[in-house]
Phi, psi and omega in degrees: 000128181263147176267136177278147179276126176279167178292150175272162185235133177264133175228168175296140182297132177214139177300144180306138176081358180254145170259139178292143178258003182271355177124197185299154175254139175276133177255119184224102178304137180296145180085347176281146176295146178289129179287155176250123175082006177200170175246149177288330177196164182223148173233140180203156176230128182156204181266128178285138169230122188233138175256164167277190176290120184252129177254177188266041176268151182273185184297337176270001179083017179267136175259134170300152183281337183257157184299311182297322177297322178293321178294315180305311181293318180299313180294326175295321178294319181296316179303318178295320179294317177302316181301320177300331181263009179078019182249158178235164180306327181289354177269353180298135176241346181201138170230133174243120182259132175244119179237147179275345180215105184293332178293323177297318176303306183298324179292344184248014186306313182299309181292328178296318179298318178296316180296315178305311184295323179299325185266316185247006182062219185252030177269114183246102177285179169298138182221152172228148179234123183234130174271132179241163179295312178196166178251161183303312176279105189309324183280349180288137178257340183211146175221136185231134172258142181229145172233126177237155173232117182273124181302150178290000000 
């Protein structure tokens, strides 16, 4: 009986037996095309910091009228929540985006990329995008959940 070779996995370089203290590692199976704006997987060791579904309202509870504005405020809100838990954007390992209109998301990709980089720099965790029928807050166009791991 022969054993099939599984795909190999590329990760950030770390000496054998050591866990990185710089934060999460990007998991990229060899031979796979490099993703743009997200990671296929992440590995991390440390303390979890998790948000609920975060929408783009400001401190007064007002939502911007446009999709990009709501994303900007939602990501800013996530950054503030992470800070409360002692985490920074580079500790993010996962974001799950819930949008009410995937076409609206796709039509705003360029501005969303710029907004994302302004708030989280160029750290791209594993991400999922899901279109939903509606969100609890009717005027909300996007809701984002975040998971971060703060190194020990």
